[in-house]
DSSP file (Angstrom, degrees, kcal/mol; ACC not computed):
  #  RESIDUE AA STRUCTURE BP1 BP2  ACC     N-H-->O    O-->H-N    N-H-->O    O-->H-N    TCO  KAPPA ALPHA  PHI   PSI    X-CA   Y-CA   Z-CA
    1    1 A X              0   0    0      0, 0.0     2,-0.2     0, 0.0     0, 0.0   0.000 360.0 360.0 360.0 136.7   27.8   -2.3   15.6
    2    2 A X        -     0   0    0      1,-0.1     3,-0.1     4,-0.0     0, 0.0  -0.498 360.0-157.1 -71.7 135.9   27.2   -1.4   12.0
    3    3 A X  S    S+     0   0    0      1,-0.2     2,-0.6    -2,-0.2    51,-0.5   0.859  87.5  43.5 -79.4 -37.7   26.7    2.3   11.3
    4    4 A X  E    S-a   54   0A   0     49,-0.1     2,-0.3    51,-0.0    51,-0.3  -0.938  84.8-149.3-112.0 111.6   24.8    1.7    8.1
    5    5 A X  E     -a   55   0A   0     49,-2.4    51,-2.4    -2,-0.6     2,-0.3  -0.584  13.7-123.5 -83.4 138.2   22.2   -1.0    8.5
    6    6 A X  E     -a   56   0A   0     -2,-0.3     2,-0.3    49,-0.2    51,-0.2  -0.625  28.1-152.5 -79.2 139.9   21.2   -3.2    5.5
    7    7 A X  E     -a   57   0A   0     49,-2.9    51,-0.6    -2,-0.3     2,-0.3  -0.805  13.6-176.4-110.8 153.7   17.5   -3.2    4.7
    8    8 A X     >  -     0   0    0     -2,-0.3     4,-1.5    49,-0.1    54,-0.1  -0.846  45.5 -98.7-133.8 173.3   15.3   -5.8    3.0
    9    9 A X  T  4 S+     0   0    0     52,-0.3     4,-0.4    -2,-0.3    53,-0.1   0.818 123.2  53.1 -60.9 -29.2   11.7   -6.0    2.0
   10   10 A X  T  4 S+     0   0    0      1,-0.2     4,-0.3     2,-0.1    -1,-0.2   0.830 117.5  31.3 -77.4 -34.6   11.1   -7.9    5.2
   11   11 A X  T  > S+     0   0    0      1,-0.1     4,-2.5     2,-0.1     5,-0.3   0.477  91.9  94.1-105.0  -1.8   12.6   -5.4    7.7
   12   12 A X  H  X>S+     0   0    0     -4,-1.5     4,-2.5     1,-0.2     5,-0.9   0.934  86.6  46.6 -57.0 -52.1   12.0   -2.0    5.9
   13   13 A X  I  4>S+     0   0    0     -4,-0.4     5,-1.9     1,-0.2     6,-0.2   0.921 116.1  45.2 -60.8 -45.1    8.7   -1.2    7.7
   14   14 A X  I  45S+     0   0    0     -4,-0.3    -1,-0.2     1,-0.2    -2,-0.2   0.904 120.6  37.5 -64.2 -42.9   10.0   -2.0   11.1
   15   15 A X  I  <5S+     0   0    0     -4,-2.5    -1,-0.2     3,-0.1    -2,-0.2   0.703 133.5  18.6 -86.9 -20.0   13.4   -0.3   10.8
   16   16 A X  I ><5S+     0   0    0     -4,-2.5     3,-0.8    -5,-0.3    67,-0.5   0.786 126.6  39.1-115.4 -55.9   12.3    2.8    8.8
   17   17 A X  I 3 <S+     0   0    0     -5,-0.9    -3,-0.2     1,-0.2    -4,-0.1   0.799 123.2  40.2 -72.4 -28.7    8.5    3.4    9.0
   18   18 A X  T 3 <S+     0   0    0     -5,-1.9    -1,-0.2    -6,-0.3    -4,-0.1   0.326  87.7 125.0-100.5   8.2    8.1    2.5   12.7
   19   19 A X    <   -     0   0    0     -3,-0.8    63,-0.2    -6,-0.2    64,-0.1  -0.369  56.1-146.6 -69.0 143.9   11.3    4.2   13.8
   20   20 A X  S    S+     0   0    0      2,-0.1     2,-0.2    62,-0.1    -1,-0.1   0.641  82.0  49.4 -83.0 -15.6   11.1    6.7   16.6
   21   21 A X  S    S-     0   0    0      1,-0.1    61,-0.2    60,-0.0    31,-0.1  -0.671 103.0 -74.3-117.8 173.9   14.0    8.8   15.1
   22   22 A X        -     0   0    0     29,-0.3    31,-3.0    -2,-0.2     2,-0.4  -0.365  46.9-159.7 -63.3 144.3   14.9   10.1   11.7
   23   23 A X  E     -bC  53  80A   0     57,-2.0    57,-3.5    29,-0.2     2,-0.5  -0.997   8.6-156.3-132.9 129.8   16.1    7.5    9.2
   24   24 A X  E     -bC  54  79A   0     29,-3.3    31,-2.9    -2,-0.4     2,-0.5  -0.898  13.3-164.0-100.1 127.4   18.2    8.1    6.1
   25   25 A X  E     -bC  55  78A   0     53,-3.2    53,-2.6    -2,-0.5     2,-0.7  -0.965   9.4-154.9-118.9 126.3   17.8    5.4    3.4
   26   26 A X  E     -bC  56  77A   0     29,-2.7    31,-2.8    -2,-0.5     2,-0.6  -0.880   9.7-155.7 -96.6 110.4   20.2    5.0    0.6
   27   27 A X  E     +bC  57  76A   0     49,-3.2    49,-1.6    -2,-0.7    48,-0.6  -0.813  37.4 143.3 -89.2 118.9   18.5    3.3   -2.3
   28   28 A X  E     -b   58   0A   0     29,-2.3    31,-3.1    -2,-0.6    32,-0.4  -0.773  40.6-143.7-144.6 179.8   21.3    1.7   -4.3
   29   29 A X    >   -     0   0    0     -2,-0.2     3,-1.5    29,-0.2     6,-0.2  -0.957  27.9-121.0-152.3 148.5   22.4   -1.3   -6.4
   30   30 A X  T 3  S+     0   0    0     -2,-0.3     6,-0.1     1,-0.3    -1,-0.0   0.745 111.6  55.1 -65.6 -22.8   25.8   -3.0   -6.6
   31   31 A X  T 3  S+     0   0    0      4,-0.0     2,-0.7    -3,-0.0    -1,-0.3   0.517  84.5 104.0 -84.9  -5.4   26.1   -2.4  -10.4
   32   32 A X    <>  -     0   0    0     -3,-1.5     4,-1.4     1,-0.2    -3,-0.2  -0.690  53.6-164.5 -87.4 113.1   25.6    1.4  -10.0
   33   33 A X  H >> S+     0   0    0     -2,-0.7     4,-1.5     1,-0.2     3,-0.6   0.943  90.9  49.4 -62.7 -49.8   28.8    3.4  -10.3
   34   34 A X  H 3> S+     0   0    0      1,-0.2     4,-2.1     2,-0.2    -1,-0.2   0.801 105.7  59.9 -61.2 -26.6   27.4    6.6   -8.7
   35   35 A X  H 3> S+     0   0    0      1,-0.2     4,-1.3     2,-0.2    -1,-0.2   0.875 104.0  49.3 -66.6 -37.1   26.1    4.5   -5.9
   36   36 A X  H <X S+     0   0    0     -4,-1.4     4,-0.5    -3,-0.6    -1,-0.2   0.826 109.8  53.3 -69.6 -30.8   29.6    3.4   -5.1
   37   37 A X  H  < S+     0   0    0     -4,-1.5     4,-0.4     1,-0.2     3,-0.4   0.900 112.9  41.8 -68.7 -42.0   30.7    7.1   -5.2
   38   38 A X  H >X S+     0   0    0     -4,-2.1     4,-2.0     1,-0.2     3,-0.6   0.673  92.5  85.5 -80.5 -18.4   28.0    8.2   -2.7
   39   39 A X  H 3X S+     0   0    0     -4,-1.3     4,-2.3     1,-0.3    -1,-0.2   0.868  87.8  51.0 -54.1 -43.9   28.5    5.3   -0.3
   40   40 A X  H 3X S+     0   0    0     -4,-0.5     4,-2.4    -3,-0.4    -1,-0.3   0.860 108.3  53.6 -62.6 -33.7   31.3    6.9    1.6
   41   41 A X  H <> S+     0   0    0     -3,-0.6     4,-2.3    -4,-0.4    -2,-0.2   0.901 108.9  48.8 -65.5 -39.7   29.2   10.0    2.0
   42   42 A X  H  X S+     0   0    0     -4,-2.0     4,-2.2     2,-0.2    -2,-0.2   0.907 111.4  49.5 -64.5 -42.3   26.4    7.9    3.5
   43   43 A X  H  X S+     0   0    0     -4,-2.3     4,-2.2     2,-0.2    -2,-0.2   0.893 111.0  49.7 -63.4 -40.7   28.9    6.2    5.9
   44   44 A X  H  X S+     0   0    0     -4,-2.4     4,-2.4     2,-0.2    -2,-0.2   0.901 108.4  53.4 -64.4 -40.6   30.3    9.6    6.9
   45   45 A X  H  X S+     0   0    0     -4,-2.3     4,-1.3     1,-0.2    -2,-0.2   0.919 110.0  48.1 -57.2 -45.9   26.7   10.8    7.6
   46   46 A X  H  < S+     0   0    0     -4,-2.2    -2,-0.2     1,-0.2    -1,-0.2   0.894 113.4  46.8 -63.2 -41.7   26.1    7.8    9.8
   47   47 A X  H  < S+     0   0    0     -4,-2.2     3,-0.4     1,-0.2    -2,-0.2   0.863 116.5  42.6 -71.9 -35.4   29.4    8.3   11.7
   48   48 A X  H  < S+     0   0    0     -4,-2.4     2,-0.2     1,-0.2    -1,-0.2   0.628 118.7  44.9 -87.0 -13.8   28.9   12.0   12.3
   49   49 A X    ><  +     0   0    0     -4,-1.3     3,-2.0    -5,-0.2    -1,-0.2  -0.579  56.6 162.4-131.6  70.5   25.1   11.8   13.2
   50   50 A X  T 3  S+     0   0    0     -3,-0.4    -1,-0.1     1,-0.3     4,-0.1   0.718  74.2  68.5 -62.2 -18.9   24.5    8.9   15.6
   51   51 A X  T 3  S+     0   0    0     -3,-0.1     2,-0.4    62,-0.1   -29,-0.3   0.610  94.0  67.8 -75.6 -10.3   21.2   10.4   16.5
   52   52 A X  S <  S-     0   0    0     -3,-2.0     2,-0.4    -6,-0.2   -29,-0.2  -0.911  84.0-127.6-111.4 135.3   19.9    9.5   13.0
   53   53 A X  E     - b   0  23A   0    -31,-3.0   -29,-3.3    -2,-0.4     2,-0.4  -0.657  25.9-165.6 -78.1 134.6   19.4    6.0   11.7
   54   54 A X  E     +ab   4  24A   0    -51,-0.5   -49,-2.4    -2,-0.4     2,-0.3  -0.988  15.0 161.8-126.9 131.4   21.2    5.3    8.4
   55   55 A X  E     -ab   5  25A   0    -31,-2.9   -29,-2.7    -2,-0.4     2,-0.4  -0.943  27.3-136.8-145.7 162.9   20.4    2.3    6.2
   56   56 A X  E     -ab   6  26A   0    -51,-2.4   -49,-2.9    -2,-0.3     2,-0.5  -0.967   9.7-163.6-125.3 140.3   20.8    1.0    2.6
   57   57 A X  E     -ab   7  27A   0    -31,-2.8   -29,-2.3    -2,-0.4     2,-0.7  -0.979  17.0-140.1-126.1 119.3   18.3   -0.8    0.5
   58   58 A X  E >>  - b   0  28A   0    -51,-0.6     4,-1.1    -2,-0.5     3,-1.0  -0.690  12.2-154.8 -75.1 112.3   19.4   -2.7   -2.6
   59   59 A X  T 34 S+     0   0    0    -31,-3.1     7,-0.2    -2,-0.7    -1,-0.2   0.753  90.6  59.9 -65.9 -24.0   16.7   -1.9   -5.1
   60   60 A X  T 34 S+     0   0    0    -32,-0.4     3,-0.4     1,-0.2    -1,-0.3   0.823 109.4  43.5 -70.2 -29.7   17.4   -5.1   -7.1
   61   61 A X  T <4 S+     0   0    0     -3,-1.0   -52,-0.3     1,-0.2    -2,-0.2   0.632 126.6  29.4 -90.7 -15.6   16.6   -7.2   -4.0
   62   62 A X    >X  +     0   0    0     -4,-1.1     4,-1.8   -54,-0.1     3,-0.6  -0.443  64.5 156.3-140.8  64.4   13.5   -5.2   -2.9
   63   63 A X  H 3> S+     0   0    0     -3,-0.4     4,-2.6     1,-0.2     5,-0.2   0.796  73.6  62.0 -63.7 -27.0   11.9   -3.8   -6.1
   64   64 A X  H 3> S+     0   0    0      2,-0.2     4,-1.9     1,-0.2    -1,-0.2   0.880 105.1  46.5 -67.3 -36.6    8.5   -3.5   -4.4
   65   65 A X  H <> S+     0   0    0     -3,-0.6     4,-1.7     2,-0.2    -2,-0.2   0.931 112.1  50.6 -68.9 -45.0    9.9   -1.0   -1.8
   66   66 A X  H  <>S+     0   0    0     -4,-1.8     5,-2.5     1,-0.2    -2,-0.2   0.914 112.7  47.1 -58.4 -43.0   11.7    1.0   -4.6
   67   67 A X  H ><5S+     0   0    0     -4,-2.6     3,-1.4     1,-0.2    -1,-0.2   0.879 105.2  58.8 -65.5 -38.3    8.4    1.1   -6.5
   68   68 A X  H 3<5S+     0   0    0     -4,-1.9    -1,-0.2     1,-0.3    -2,-0.2   0.876 114.8  37.3 -58.7 -38.2    6.4    2.1   -3.4
   69   69 A X  T 3<5S-     0   0    0     -4,-1.7    -1,-0.3    -3,-0.2    -2,-0.2   0.182 113.1-116.4-103.0  16.7    8.7    5.2   -3.1
   70   70 A X  T < 5 +     0   0    0     -3,-1.4     2,-1.0     1,-0.2    -3,-0.2   0.904  44.8 176.6  49.8  53.4    9.0    5.9   -6.8
   71   71 A X      < +     0   0    0     -5,-2.5    -1,-0.2     1,-0.2     3,-0.1  -0.790  13.5 155.4 -88.4 102.1   12.7    5.3   -6.9
   72   72 A X        +     0   0    0     -2,-1.0     2,-0.4     1,-0.2    -1,-0.2   0.622  63.1  35.4-103.1 -20.5   13.4    5.7  -10.7
   73   73 A X  S    S-     0   0    0     -3,-0.2     2,-0.4    18,-0.0    -1,-0.2  -0.982  86.1-107.3-134.0 146.5   17.0    6.7  -10.5
   74   74 A X  S    S+     0   0    0     -2,-0.4   -40,-0.2     1,-0.1   -39,-0.1  -0.955  89.3  43.0-126.3 149.5   19.8    5.6   -8.2
   75   75 A X  S    S+     0   0    0    -48,-0.6    16,-3.5    -2,-0.4     2,-0.4   0.487  72.2 162.8 -74.3 145.0   21.4    6.5   -6.0
   76   76 A X  E     -CD  27  90A   0    -49,-1.6   -49,-3.2    14,-0.2     2,-0.5  -0.999  19.2-162.4-126.3 128.7   18.4    8.1   -4.3
   77   77 A X  E     -CD  26  89A   0     12,-3.1    12,-2.6    -2,-0.4     2,-0.4  -0.959   8.6-170.2-116.3 125.8   18.7    9.0   -0.6
   78   78 A X  E     -CD  25  88A   0    -53,-2.6   -53,-3.2    -2,-0.5     2,-0.6  -0.927  15.5-147.6-122.1 136.2   15.6    9.7    1.4
   79   79 A X  E     -CD  24  87A   0      8,-2.5     7,-3.5    -2,-0.4     8,-1.3  -0.922  18.3-159.8-100.4 125.7   15.1   11.0    4.9
   80   80 A X  E     -CD  23  85A   0    -57,-3.5   -57,-2.0    -2,-0.6     2,-0.5  -0.862   8.1-169.1-104.3 137.8   12.1    9.6    6.7
   81   81 A X  E >  S- D   0  84A   0      3,-2.9     3,-1.9    -2,-0.4   -59,-0.1  -0.980  77.6 -22.5-126.1 115.7   10.5   11.3    9.7
   82   82 A X  T 3  S-     0   0    0     -2,-0.5   -65,-0.1     1,-0.3    -1,-0.1   0.887 129.3 -48.9  49.7  43.5    7.9    9.2   11.6
   83   83 A X  T 3  S+     0   0    0    -67,-0.5     2,-0.3     1,-0.2    -1,-0.3   0.453 118.4 108.1  82.2   0.6    7.4    7.0    8.5
   84   84 A X  E <  S-D   81   0A   0     -3,-1.9    -3,-2.9   -67,-0.0     2,-0.4  -0.860  77.3-106.4-113.6 145.1    6.9    9.9    6.1
   85   85 A X  E     +D   80   0A   0     -2,-0.3    -5,-0.2    -5,-0.2     3,-0.1  -0.566  40.2 169.5 -69.0 123.8    9.3   11.1    3.4
   86   86 A X  E     +     0   0A   0     -7,-3.5     2,-0.3     1,-0.4    -6,-0.2   0.668  63.7   2.2-106.7 -27.1   10.8   14.4    4.6
   87   87 A X  E     -D   79   0A   0     -8,-1.3    -8,-2.5    33,-0.1    -1,-0.4  -0.982  58.8-162.0-159.4 154.0   13.5   14.9    2.0
   88   88 A X  E     -D   78   0A   0     -2,-0.3     2,-0.4    13,-0.3   -10,-0.2  -0.994   2.4-171.3-146.0 133.8   14.9   13.2   -1.1
   89   89 A X  E     -D   77   0A   0    -12,-2.6   -12,-3.1    -2,-0.3     2,-0.5  -0.996   7.2-161.7-126.8 130.1   18.2   13.5   -3.0
   90   90 A X  E     +D   76   0A   0     -2,-0.4   -14,-0.2   -14,-0.2   -16,-0.1  -0.943  57.5  13.3-111.9 128.6   18.7   11.9   -6.4
   91   91 A X  S    S-     0   0    0    -16,-3.5     2,-0.5    -2,-0.5   -16,-0.2  -0.209  97.2 -53.8 100.1 167.4   22.3   11.4   -7.6
   92   92 A X        +     0   0    0    -18,-0.1     2,-0.3    -2,-0.1   -57,-0.1  -0.715  56.4 176.1 -86.8 126.5   25.7   11.6   -6.0
   93   93 A X        -     0   0    0     -2,-0.5   -52,-0.1    -4,-0.1    -2,-0.0  -0.918  36.8 -99.2-124.2 153.7   26.5   14.8   -4.2
   94   94 A X     >  -     0   0    0     -2,-0.3     4,-2.6     1,-0.1     3,-0.5  -0.372  48.4-100.2 -65.1 154.5   29.5   15.9   -2.2
   95   95 A X  H  > S+     0   0    0      1,-0.2     4,-2.8     2,-0.2     5,-0.3   0.839 118.5  51.0 -50.1 -47.9   28.9   15.5    1.6
   96   96 A X  H  > S+     0   0    0      1,-0.2     4,-1.9     2,-0.2    -1,-0.2   0.922 115.0  42.8 -59.3 -42.9   28.1   19.2    2.4
   97   97 A X  H  > S+     0   0    0     -3,-0.5     4,-2.8     2,-0.2    -1,-0.2   0.877 114.0  52.6 -70.8 -35.6   25.5   19.4   -0.3
   98   98 A X  H  X S+     0   0    0     -4,-2.6     4,-1.8     2,-0.2    -2,-0.2   0.956 111.1  45.0 -63.0 -49.5   24.1   16.0    0.6
   99   99 A X  H  <>S+     0   0    0     -4,-2.8     5,-3.2     1,-0.2     4,-0.4   0.892 115.1  49.0 -64.3 -38.4   23.6   16.8    4.2
  100  100 A X  H ><5S+     0   0    0     -4,-1.9     3,-1.4    -5,-0.3    -1,-0.2   0.928 110.0  50.8 -62.7 -46.8   22.1   20.2    3.3
  101  101 A X  H 3<5S+     0   0    0     -4,-2.8   -13,-0.3     1,-0.3    -1,-0.2   0.811 109.9  50.4 -63.7 -30.0   19.7   18.7    0.8
  102  102 A X  T 3<5S-     0   0    0     -4,-1.8    -1,-0.3    -5,-0.2    -2,-0.2   0.521 119.3-112.0 -85.7  -3.4   18.6   16.2    3.4
  103  103 A X  T < 5S+     0   0    0     -3,-1.4    13,-3.0    -4,-0.4     2,-0.5   0.814  72.1 136.0  80.1  31.3   18.0   19.0    5.9
  104  104 A X  B   < -E  115   0B   0     -5,-3.2    -1,-0.3    11,-0.2     2,-0.2  -0.955  54.7-126.4-116.0 125.4   20.8   18.0    8.2
  105  105 A X        -     0   0    0      9,-1.5    -5,-0.0    -2,-0.5     2,-0.0  -0.501  29.9-117.1 -68.8 133.4   23.1   20.6    9.7
  106  106 A X        -     0   0    0     -2,-0.2     2,-0.4   -10,-0.1     8,-0.1  -0.355  26.6-129.9 -64.9 150.6   26.8   19.7    9.1
  107  107 A X        -     0   0    0      1,-0.1     6,-0.1     6,-0.1    -1,-0.1  -0.836   7.4-153.1-103.6 143.6   28.9   19.1   12.2
  108  108 A X  S    S+     0   0    0     -2,-0.4    -1,-0.1     1,-0.1    -2,-0.0   0.824  94.5  18.5 -82.1 -34.2   32.2   20.9   12.7
  109  109 A X  S    S-     0   0    0      3,-0.1    -1,-0.1   -61,-0.1     3,-0.1   0.235 114.3 -92.4-125.0  14.7   33.8   18.2   14.9
  110  110 A X  S    S+     0   0    0      1,-0.2     3,-0.1     2,-0.0    -3,-0.0   0.564  84.2 132.0  86.9   7.3   31.7   15.1   14.3
  111  111 A X        -     0   0    0      1,-0.2    -1,-0.2   -62,-0.1     2,-0.1  -0.110  66.1 -61.5 -83.7-173.8   29.4   15.8   17.2
  112  112 A X        -     0   0    0    -63,-0.1     2,-0.3    -3,-0.1    -1,-0.2  -0.365  52.7-164.2 -69.0 146.3   25.6   15.7   17.2
  113  113 A X        -     0   0    0     -3,-0.1     2,-0.2    -6,-0.1   -62,-0.1  -0.954  16.8-117.7-133.1 152.9   23.7   18.0   15.0
  114  114 A X        -     0   0    0     -2,-0.3    -9,-1.5    -8,-0.1     2,-0.3  -0.557  30.2-110.9 -86.9 150.6   20.1   19.2   14.9
  115  115 A X  B     -E  104   0B   0     -2,-0.2     2,-0.8   -11,-0.2   -11,-0.2  -0.593  27.2-127.1 -76.4 143.2   17.8   18.5   11.9
  116  116 A X        -     0   0    0    -13,-3.0     2,-0.3    -2,-0.3    -1,-0.0  -0.840  40.9-139.1 -91.9 111.8   16.9   21.7   10.0
  117  117 A X        +     0   0    0     -2,-0.8     2,-0.1     1,-0.1   -14,-0.0  -0.924  67.4  35.0-125.9 152.7   13.1   21.7    9.9
  118  118 A X  S    S-     0   0    0     -2,-0.3     2,-0.5   -32,-0.1    -1,-0.1   0.659  70.4-171.3 -79.8 158.2   10.9   22.3    8.0
  119  119 A X        -     0   0    0     -2,-0.1     2,-0.5   -33,-0.1    -2,-0.0  -0.962   6.4-175.3-116.4 124.3   12.4   21.1    4.8
  120  120 A X        -     0   0    0     -2,-0.5   -33,-0.1    -3,-0.0   -17,-0.0  -0.984  28.6-121.4-117.1 124.2   10.7   21.7    1.5
  121  121 A X        -     0   0    0     -2,-0.5     2,-0.5   -35,-0.1   -34,-0.0  -0.346  27.6-117.8 -63.7 142.6   12.2   20.2   -1.7
  122  122 A X        -     0   0    0     -2,-0.0     2,-0.4     0, 0.0    -1,-0.1  -0.690  34.4-172.5 -82.7 128.0   13.1   22.6   -4.3
  123  123 A X        -     0   0    0     -2,-0.5     2,-0.2     0, 0.0     0, 0.0  -0.960  26.6-113.2-123.6 140.5   11.2   22.2   -7.5
  124  124 A X        -     0   0    0     -2,-0.4     2,-0.1     1,-0.1     5,-0.0  -0.486  31.3-130.1 -70.0 138.0   11.8   23.9  -10.8
  125  125 A X    >>  -     0   0    0     -2,-0.2     3,-1.2     1,-0.1     4,-1.0  -0.465  26.0-106.4 -80.9 161.6    9.0   26.2  -11.8
  126  126 A X  T 34 S+     0   0    0      1,-0.3     3,-0.4     2,-0.2    -1,-0.1   0.835 121.3  56.9 -56.9 -31.2    7.5   25.9  -15.3
  127  127 A X  T 34 S+     0   0    0      1,-0.2    -1,-0.3     3,-0.0    -3,-0.0   0.778 107.7  46.5 -71.4 -25.9    9.3   29.1  -16.2
  128  128 A X  T <4 S+     0   0    0     -3,-1.2    -1,-0.2     2,-0.1    -2,-0.2   0.539  88.0 104.5 -95.9  -7.3   12.7   27.8  -15.3
  129  129 A X  S  < S-     0   0    0     -4,-1.0     2,-0.2    -3,-0.4    -3,-0.0  -0.468  76.7-111.2 -74.8 145.8   12.5   24.5  -17.0
  130  130 A X        -     0   0    0     -2,-0.1     2,-0.2     1,-0.1    -1,-0.1  -0.457  27.1-120.3 -74.3 145.6   14.5   24.1  -20.2
  131  131 A X        -     0   0    0     -2,-0.2    -1,-0.1     1,-0.1     0, 0.0  -0.582  35.9-102.4 -82.0 151.5   12.6   23.8  -23.4
  132  132 A X              0   0    0     -2,-0.2    -1,-0.1     1,-0.1     0, 0.0  -0.043 360.0 360.0 -63.9 172.7   13.2   20.6  -25.4
  133  133 A X              0   0    0      0, 0.0    -1,-0.1     0, 0.0    -2,-0.0   0.485 360.0 360.0 -65.4 360.0   15.4   20.4  -28.5
């Protein structure tokens, strides 16, 4: 059985939005270097967390899905809960930071881990943003 399921425009709703469990979706493209860097992290996530569905969507093959979720940069990894976006990570991160940003507790021995809820994305306040050149 595949640990990371491939998604298409045709099966996305059934496998992600209608899922009974959490689903992590890696939005990627074959030409994307950082996507190739993060791919092993996504596979590790799938192997260490069998209670979570993990899938990949090639944005070139399903641009309508990427547009629906405002995927402007790849890799973008999104955690869905009951069909709703619960967390989003843009860019390639090392595994501990990726799992933390997605709200998933790291496992010490590869066993099951609980989701850390609630998760609120961190956003820069207007005071902390850099001024332009």
